[in-house]
C-alpha angles and dihedrals in degrees: 000000000000115000091233090058092048091053092049091051091049092051090050091054092048096047091045089055092048094051090046089056095243096116128042130186105211114168117233120238100254095204094050092045094048091049092050090051091047092052094051100090091045092048090055092049095044093049090052091050097053097038086056088065116083106232112165109163094260093046093092094176092049096048088045091053091053090047091051093052091049093044088057090054093048094046088052089055090052101253120151096244127189139165116241117197115237113252091231130062127265095023131120120247120273119235123230118189123181130190116196123210139173101255140075113260119101110201129185120204121191130192132155128224101192123093137199094244127106123237111281096037091110091056093054096036106031122186114277138167116237118179089335093311116126101219126192144099107313095353093136097017093081124308088090088062091061091046091052090052093051091051094046093049090047089050092054090050092048095052092040096239111161102151095126131080099226138347110196121189120197117199103200118212099197115032095127092066095046101281091267090158096043109033094092090048091053092048092049094049090045091057089057094050138074097217138011125217119190114206100213116139120291115250114249134271087031117306147128129226112250099170136018138192121248120235137228133173126226117211121190122184121190124194116194133156128275121229137159108279094216107032102041114355090157089071091060130085107216109225094185093054089053092045089053091052091050090049093052091050093056095077088068088069094063119096117204092191092059091035093240115155131198113190125181106223107167138026125173138168148127134070104218141004092249098047128087098234118252098191136034135164137201127200123193135184117227121194124184140162094223138041090232090064090059090051090051092049092049093052091049092047092063092049092052093046089062092054100084128170099194112070122236097015125133117225121190119186133182141170121216119195116224124167111016120232118271103211122196113269139189090244091057093050089050091053090046090055091047092049092046090058090055092047090051085069085077093043091253133129128214128214122211107226131188110215137195097229125090128229149170092273087081092063091051093045091051088072091060096254118144105257142186137174143204102052093137128089119304115263149146147191096076117191092011129099086248091065107143146180118217103237093193088065093060096095100042095041095045089047091050094048091047091050092046090052089050094048097045091042093053097037108028124205106259114241136164091243117118112256 
């Protein structure tokens, strides 16, 4: 077939797609793209630096060290940066950094710098790069979120963009244990903002979170009776056997149709190998998309607790609500569409994903503020030692976050909040 005819046919296909709305030619912002590219080497280095610091929630000195490293970065950008004590004991301070501009939009960014890993995990699982994945404890969940924020704020400074009123970044010190020391701070800052963006990892292959389950914790305590395991075991009342029975029952409280999960995560008991255990405990994780599901599980829990198999034991069961659900909302879909338009400047497409994990965005959204999540780097392996941030996503994701800040700063989300 002649080359000229091939070219004509190719042009017909392209223009047909354009007119059908399947292809768009949106120009990238050259300044934002150049700034994202320039920040990539520093992003890689900064991520390695902070992942190499143990920062489990209870490791106050470790979390504080991560906070200190990031505070230096934010002060260097020109942000008004301060430490805010957590409103619960034995937790490191939170960090709040604010950049002021000359425009209208008030934007809240949230990331967390604590992890689920005990002290010493970094020594046994040091940071490494595997096929352009930055792998290490908390790399994707959620230290990459802090790195993305630093790069995006640096990009705005580099291109001289100040058409926003305020951009406030909260670095949470205790998200992995329910943000008990930060949830009030998040709510307070959300009330002073027009929009909230949580910087948890993006969902592979290229998505944002648009809904999350809430979380609750089941605690079961079993009191039995101790006895010598060899001389007179029949006089004992085995708390571990009963706790095991209670643990096995819990799966019946899950509901696949409603996507409610109940997962046993801890079981403890016993004092010695030759003693019938007097005490045992069970902990389970509950995730649900609606508050009503937590109520249903709580009612069922009390019914199951009464169904014992070991005579004369006492079973006490409770359900404690943690993160609230973050249901999908029209305001989130509107944000997704707006962000998608910006991402198309790179020829990329975003997917909105509902996920089973819980996060700080729920506390912001409780105030009625339009909210979205997942505007960090892509990543996976949360809560495992293979936790990773996709380093190849630094440039596109930093570009996207920068452009989102520009767009929401220049054209704020309209709310009924007093300005």
